[in-house]
C-alpha positions as CSV (number, residue, x, y, z in Angstrom):
1,M,79.3,100.8,81.0
2,N,79.3,97.3,79.6
3,I,80.0,94.0,81.3
4,A,83.4,93.6,79.5
5,Y,84.6,96.9,80.9
6,W,83.6,96.0,84.5
7,I,85.4,92.6,84.3
8,V,88.6,93.9,82.7
9,A,88.7,97.1,84.7
10,G,87.8,95.3,87.9
11,L,90.6,92.8,87.6
12,L,93.1,95.6,86.7
13,A,91.9,97.7,89.6
14,L,92.3,94.7,92.0
15,F,95.8,94.1,90.8
16,Y,96.9,97.7,91.1
17,F,95.2,98.2,94.5
18,Y,97.0,95.2,95.8
19,A,100.4,96.1,94.3
20,G,100.1,99.7,95.3
21,T,99.2,98.8,98.9
22,L,102.2,96.6,99.2
23,K,104.5,99.4,97.9
24,V,103.0,101.8,100.4
25,I,103.1,99.6,103.6
26,R,105.9,97.0,103.1
27,S,109.6,97.5,103.6
28,R,112.2,97.0,100.9
29,D,113.2,93.7,102.4
30,H,109.7,92.3,102.1
31,L,109.3,93.7,98.5
32,R,112.6,92.5,97.2
33,P,111.7,88.9,96.6
34,M,108.8,89.9,94.2
35,M,110.2,93.2,93.0
36,A,114.0,93.0,92.3
37,W,114.1,96.6,91.2
38,V,113.1,98.2,94.5
39,D,116.8,98.8,95.5
40,R,117.2,101.0,92.4
41,M,114.5,103.5,93.5
42,P,114.4,105.9,96.5
43,L,111.9,104.8,99.1
44,P,109.8,108.0,98.8
45,A,109.5,107.4,95.1
46,L,108.4,103.8,95.7
47,R,105.8,104.9,98.2
48,A,104.6,107.6,95.7
49,L,104.3,104.9,93.0
50,G,102.2,102.8,95.3
51,A,99.9,105.7,96.0
52,V,99.5,106.4,92.3
53,E,98.6,102.8,91.7
54,I,96.0,102.9,94.4
55,L,94.5,106.2,93.1
56,G,94.5,104.8,89.5
57,A,92.6,101.7,90.7
58,A,90.0,104.0,92.3
59,G,89.9,106.0,89.1
60,L,89.0,102.9,87.1
61,I,86.1,102.0,89.3
62,L,84.6,105.1,91.1
63,P,83.9,107.5,88.2
64,P,81.8,105.0,86.1
65,L,80.2,103.7,89.3
66,T,79.1,107.1,90.5
67,G,78.6,108.7,87.1
68,T,80.8,111.6,88.2
69,A,83.6,112.7,85.9
70,P,83.4,109.7,83.6
71,W,86.5,110.9,81.7
72,L,88.6,109.8,84.7
73,A,88.2,106.1,83.9
74,P,89.9,106.2,80.5
75,A,92.5,108.7,81.9
76,A,93.4,106.2,84.7
77,A,93.7,103.4,82.1
78,V,96.0,105.6,79.9
79,G,98.0,106.3,83.1
80,F,98.5,102.6,83.6
81,V,99.6,102.1,80.0
82,L,102.2,104.8,80.6
83,L,103.2,103.4,84.0
84,Q,103.8,100.0,82.5
85,T,105.8,101.4,79.6
86,G,108.1,103.0,82.2
87,A,108.1,99.7,84.2
88,I,109.3,97.8,81.1
89,A,112.1,100.4,80.7
90,V,113.1,99.9,84.3
91,H,113.2,96.2,83.9
92,L,115.2,96.2,80.7
93,T,117.8,98.6,82.0
94,G,118.4,96.5,85.2
95,E,119.3,92.9,85.8
96,D,115.7,91.9,85.9
97,R,114.7,91.2,82.3
98,G,111.3,89.7,83.0
99,I,108.7,91.9,81.4
100,T,106.0,89.4,80.6
101,L,103.7,90.6,83.4
102,N,104.3,94.2,82.4
103,A,103.5,93.5,78.8
104,G,100.3,91.8,79.9
105,L,99.3,94.7,82.1
106,T,100.0,97.1,79.3
107,A,97.7,95.2,77.0
108,T,95.0,94.9,79.6
109,A,95.2,98.6,80.3
110,A,95.0,99.4,76.6
111,V,91.9,97.2,76.3
112,T,90.4,99.0,79.3
113,V,91.0,102.4,77.5
114,W,89.2,101.0,74.5
115,L,86.3,99.6,76.5
116,A,86.0,102.9,78.5
117,T,85.7,105.0,75.4
118,R,83.1,102.9,73.6
119,P,79.7,104.4,73.5
């Protein structure tokens, strides 16, 4: 894998590991100031979303690092593109219309897909 992949995927993995961990361990009251949409989602779904983010972050890093199942890295990046597409929809259907971060994460995940599939 090239250096560009490791930089972009590493930053994306750090973001999702952090965000996923917060969703898994923090209460709604602690998440509400940074995630206005948490009240519109059942708590088990919020926890599951956090777990998916943590697993996706691992999927970006571990397969290329170990050389095992290298197809998992682009699959994880595609999963993040889909996740952020859904996040944009959630933001636009609620009162929170701020999608700048989501658009940036979508673009970053798309670049990661491209970098992961380059020879």
